[in-house]
Structures are given as C-alpha cells and as structure tokens.
C-alpha positions as CSV (number, residue, x, y, z in Angstrom):
1,M,-26.6,-71.2,33.6
2,T,-27.9,-70.1,37.0
3,I,-29.1,-66.5,37.1
4,S,-30.0,-64.8,40.4
5,T,-33.4,-63.2,41.1
6,G,-34.3,-59.5,41.2
7,S,-35.8,-56.7,39.2
8,A,-33.9,-54.6,36.7
9,S,-33.6,-51.8,39.2
10,D,-31.7,-53.8,41.8
11,P,-28.0,-54.5,41.8
12,T,-28.5,-58.3,41.4
13,S,-30.3,-57.8,38.1
14,A,-27.6,-55.4,37.0
15,R,-25.1,-58.1,37.6
16,D,-27.2,-60.6,35.8
17,R,-27.5,-58.3,32.8
18,S,-23.8,-57.7,32.8
19,A,-23.0,-61.4,33.0
20,L,-25.4,-62.2,30.2
21,E,-23.8,-59.5,28.0
22,Q,-20.3,-60.9,28.7
23,I,-21.5,-64.4,27.7
24,L,-23.3,-63.2,24.5
25,G,-20.5,-60.7,23.6
26,C,-23.0,-57.9,23.0
27,P,-25.4,-55.6,24.8
28,V,-28.8,-57.0,25.7
29,S,-31.6,-54.6,25.2
30,G,-34.5,-54.0,23.0
31,E,-38.1,-52.8,22.9
32,W,-40.7,-54.9,24.7
33,P,-42.7,-56.4,21.7
34,T,-46.2,-55.2,21.2
35,G,-48.6,-57.9,22.4
36,A,-46.0,-59.6,24.6
37,A,-46.9,-60.3,28.3
38,P,-45.6,-57.5,30.5
39,A,-42.7,-57.9,33.0
40,G,-44.2,-58.9,36.3
41,S,-46.8,-61.2,34.8
42,R,-47.3,-64.4,36.8
43,V,-46.8,-67.6,34.9
44,R,-46.9,-71.4,35.4
45,V,-44.1,-73.2,33.7
46,V,-45.5,-76.4,32.2
47,H,-44.3,-79.7,30.6
48,D,-44.3,-80.2,26.9
49,T,-47.3,-82.2,25.7
50,E,-45.1,-84.7,23.9
51,W,-42.5,-85.4,26.7
52,E,-41.8,-84.8,30.4
53,G,-39.7,-81.8,29.9
54,P,-38.1,-79.3,29.6
55,W,-38.3,-79.0,33.4
56,R,-38.5,-81.7,36.1
57,N,-41.7,-80.2,37.6
58,E,-44.3,-77.6,36.8
59,F,-43.9,-74.5,38.9
60,L,-44.8,-70.8,39.3
61,G,-42.7,-67.8,38.3
62,T,-42.7,-64.2,37.1
63,V,-41.8,-62.7,33.7
64,D,-38.6,-60.9,34.4
65,D,-37.4,-57.7,32.8
66,L,-33.8,-58.8,32.4
67,V,-34.2,-58.7,28.6
68,A,-37.2,-58.0,26.5
69,P,-39.0,-61.1,25.1
70,A,-37.5,-62.1,21.7
71,P,-38.6,-64.4,18.8
72,V,-37.4,-68.0,19.2
73,D,-34.9,-68.7,16.5
74,H,-35.2,-72.5,16.1
75,P,-36.6,-74.8,13.4
76,Q,-39.2,-76.2,15.9
77,A,-40.4,-72.7,17.0
78,H,-44.0,-71.9,16.4
79,D,-44.6,-69.0,14.1
80,G,-44.0,-65.7,16.1
81,E,-43.2,-67.6,19.3
82,L,-41.4,-65.5,21.9
83,A,-39.0,-66.5,24.6
84,Y,-39.3,-64.9,28.0
85,W,-36.9,-64.6,30.9
86,V,-38.8,-66.1,33.9
87,R,-37.7,-65.7,37.6
88,F,-38.8,-68.8,39.5
89,D,-40.6,-68.6,42.9
90,E,-38.3,-71.5,44.0
91,S,-35.1,-72.9,42.5
92,Q,-35.8,-75.6,39.9
93,Y,-34.0,-78.5,38.1
94,D,-34.4,-79.2,34.4
95,C,-35.5,-82.6,33.1
96,A,-31.8,-83.7,32.8
97,G,-31.3,-83.0,36.5
98,D,-29.2,-79.9,36.0
99,G,-29.6,-77.0,38.3
100,P,-30.8,-75.6,40.5
101,Y,-31.9,-72.6,38.4
102,L,-33.5,-69.4,39.7
103,K,-34.2,-67.8,36.3
104,A,-34.2,-69.0,32.7
105,L,-35.1,-68.1,29.2
106,I,-38.3,-70.1,28.4
107,W,-40.3,-70.5,25.2
108,A,-43.9,-69.2,25.4
109,R,-45.3,-72.7,24.6
110,Y,-44.1,-73.7,28.1
111,L,-45.8,-70.8,29.9
112,R,-49.4,-70.4,31.1
113,F,-50.0,-66.8,31.8
114,D,-51.8,-65.3,34.9
115,P,-52.2,-68.6,36.9
116,G,-53.5,-66.5,39.8
117,R,-51.5,-65.1,42.7
C-alpha cells in the first residue's frame, strides 16, 4: 500500500490515518511506547543480514507519527521488537519490485537510528 508523506497535523496525514483505519476496520491510536524512538527521528532503512530484502535499496527516512510504534506480532519477531511507520526521503521499491512506496511500517531490525542529517 502506498501512503503519502506528511506530518500528523497536515491534511495528507489525516487522509493517511483515515485510509488506514478503513483498511484495518478500527481506529489507529495509542500511546507512544516508553523507550521507543520519537517521531521525527532520522533513520537508515537497511537490508536483512540473511537476504537482500525487504527493500531493493538501503535509504534514508524519518519516523512518522501516523501511528505509535507497536510490538511486532510475528513468530520471527525479536523479543520486544517494535514496528515504526517510516516516511521515505524518496519513493522506494521493495525487493519484489512492488512500489513505489512513500511510507511503510518497518520492523526495528531494519532501521538504524540517527544516521545524521
């Protein structure tokens, strides 16, 4: 799913949040977890160490405040691993060639925080 860029206070993000709520069938909200990187944090999205994914390239982005980070609910998740909405500096394609994406929900293991500005 391609989600547009913007902060929570602009109309584009309000549309993004509304679209996400329609897809999920419930409101998206929640408290920002203690210890989670704050919205606005700069990140580098990286490849998995075991394979050339989940994104075609490594790239820069910003933790978005669309939805608070949430624990990853997956058998392969690391203990306590969070997933963050990240707004990309430039549109990106995933390793399957799908896209372009401007924003995505990304597991913390694929993020390197504060790569510099």
